[in-house]
Each structure stands twice: as C-alpha cells, then as structure tokens.
N, C-alpha and C positions, 0 to 999 in steps of 0.2 A: 486572460482568466491565471489567477494564483496556483501556480503547480504544487507550491511547498512553499513552507516556512520554516526558518533557521533561527532558534533563537534561545532563550533562558527561560527552561519552565518556571511559571508564577505562581500555582497553584493550580491543584486539580480538586474537583468539583462532580457530583454526581451526575450531569451534564454532559463536561467535557473538563478542555482544561483553558485557562489563562498563558498564554507564551508573549513574550516580552521580545518585540526586534525594535531594535533604535527608538528605543523609548516607547513604543508606543505598546498597548495588550492589547493584543487580540483573542478573541473568544471563541475558540473552536469546538464546536458538538463531536464526541469521539464516542466509539462504544464503550459500553459501562461495565465490561471486563479485561479494558485494554490496564494493562499494568506500566506505570511511568517512574526513573528515576526521581531519586528525590530533588524538591523542588531546588531551583537556585541552577541544577544542569543543564546546561547545551543540549538541547535536542531537533530533530528534522521532523516535519508533520507534513506527508502528505494530502494536500488539500480540494476541494471541490467546491467551489461558489455557488452558490440556488440563492436566484433573484427572485424575490417576489417584492408583491403590491407594495408592502410596506415594513421591508426590514431585506436585509442583503441577509445572509448564515453563511458560515465557517463550517464542514464537514473534514473530521481529520482522521487519518491513520496512519501510525509508524511505519506502515510500506505499501510500495505501490501500488501492489495488489490489492490490496482494500479499497482504494480509490477506484479499479478499473472495475472492480466486482459492485461496489457501490453505483459508478454509473451503468452499469450492465440492468440493476433491481429498477433503476428508475426509469430505463425504456419500460419496464412491463405495467399494462397499466394497471389502478390501485394500489400500486405504491409507491409513498412519496419518500421522503429525504427521512421522515423521522424512522418510517419502517424497514427501510431499507438499512440503518443505523443498527433498528434491535435483531434485525435478521444477520447481521455480520456480528453483531456481540454474540448469538446464542453459538457460532460457528464459523471457523475461518474461511475463507474465499475457498482454496484446496478443497476442503471436505464439501463446501457447497456446490462447488462444481463438479466436482466427482459425482455426488447424489443427482445431480441433473443430467449428465452423463450417461449414468447408468441408470435410467428413469424409474430412481428410488423416490417414488412420490409420500410413500407411509412415513420417511426419514423428514420429505421437506411439513410435513402438515404438523411436528412436532415442533416446527419453529415457532416464534411468536407471530402474530397476525396473520400466518398462511392458514387457509383452509383446504378443503380438497378442488377447489374450483381455481384459487391461486395457484396451486399448486402444479395445477393439467397448463395454468398459463406459462407457467417458469418453465415447465419441460418444453413446452411447444415453442417458445419465441427466445429461450435461451440457449438451446443444446447445440444448437448449429454454431451459434457465436463464441463460446465456450470452446470448441472444438479447435477454432482457428485461432483462437487467442493463447493458447495453453496454457491456462490457469487451472486444467484437471491434470495436474501431474499422473495420477493413479489411471486415466483411461487407457484404455488398447493402444492406441498409438503410440501413446508415450512408455508403455511395458514392453513393446515392440523391439523398443530402441535399448533396452537395458540402463539399470544403473548407473553405468558409468555416462551413456549417453544423456542421462538425463540431468546427473551433477553437472554435468561438461553445459551445459545447455543454462541451467539454471545461475552459475557462475559466469556466462558470457552476459548474460540476462543485465545480472547484479553489476559488472562492470559498466555496460552499457547505458545504466540508468543511472551510476554514478556519474559518471562522463557528462551526461548532457545534464546533469543536475550543477556541476562545474562549471559549466559551459554558458549554463546562465546566469552562473553567478560572475562574470566577466573576466575567469581564467581563460589563457591563452593553451589550445589544442597541446600544441607542440613541448610547452613548459610544463603542462599537466600531464602527459601521459607517463613518461616514465616517473614521476612521483606516486600515479595511480598503480602503475601496475609493482611499483613496492611495496604499498602497502598490501594489495592481494595478495603478496604472497608472504607479506606479515599474519594476517589473519586466517587465510587459509581458505580452499575453496568454498566450504558450508555455508561464508560469510556472506551477509545480505546486501541488499545496496545501501540501509541505514548505517550498518558498521564501517563499510568500505568508506563512505563521504568524513564519517566522523573521523576516521583514520586519516585519510587524504587535510581534512580542516585541521585537525590536531598539530600535524607534520609540520604543516605551512606556520601555524601560529608559532610552531618552537623555531624556525626558518628552515626547516629542514624541504626544502621546496629543491626542486630538479636543477641541478647544473647544468 
C-alpha cells in the first residue's frame, strides 16, 4: 500500500493533482476544495490506493486525518471512493466526525450524495469507530480532558506520524529523533504532521541533521 508520496507538485487539475517523484508523474484524485501551493513546490500527499478491475486509482489528502476518514467512509454501504471524496470536499474530517458523534443527521443530509438513509448508516456504522479513533476533537470525552490535553494529544500525534513517515523513508531513528524534536520546537505545538515532516526534510537538505 502507498501510504504517502513526497515530491514536486507538477499540476493542479479540477479532479486532482499530478505529483512528480523520481521522474514519475502520479495522478492523485483530491478533494475539490483542497488548496495547493504553487507548481514546483515540494509537498507530501497522504494516499489511499483503490484497486478496480480496470484501473488503479490514488486518492490523496494533505493530512493523515483525511485518509483515515476516507477509509471509514469506504466501509459504509453505498459510498464509493468518488462519493467519499465529495463528502470530504464539503467538510473537513473533524467537522464530519463531530457531527456523527453528535447524531447530527440534518447536517449530514446537506452533504453531497448523502440522503436520510445514508445519514442513518453513517451514524449507525461510524459513531463507535470515530469515538475510538479520536477524530472527533470536539466530542464529550475530548472536552472533559480540557483544551490543554487536546492540544498535547494533537502535538504528540503529529510528531509520531512524522517520525513514522521518516522511518519509512529509511532514516535512522536515533539520528532523526533529535532533529525531529528541534523542528517541533521551531514550528510550534499547533503544527501538523505535514509541516513538521517538511521542516525536517528541509533541515536535512540544508545539512542540518542531528549531530
């Protein structure tokens, strides 16, 4: 499975992006409302590979949370990859998760392709999984932990995801951990996985690896 791609943004189209990695141009379907930096910028795209009888399709997001919610939606009967992408183009994962945890069926029916029947399926099939996943940052359990606890959890998760990505790229844990900690201090506690990861890779490119 292709967990993510890191490369140069070659082109942005109505249906997705073309990302160049090692001389290969990957077409990745992305949410229509996704904003991208100028062409030529190095980006990280978190992906899910959909295998069809007649094609292999990559779906991508700028944050790991997008892929996680995309996978959850694919597990709901009647929602395919294109439909899941439309839903995530209409609302971010955290807002969708909070709506499902709160049993907000009226909000769900405003999403493209989601009628009353599918809204009930989302509530029935995804509520427990979302509560366990931590995607619903505004649900009751998270609120009882306080804003500080939620911020600390988000910071830890982003750092762990960045570390996992760097290890997957072949970097040594002992060498990369000090540099990762330094970059996290520089970018601040609110930084997401992509920001941290790009900061580390840029530091490595400048020869700023761990001593």
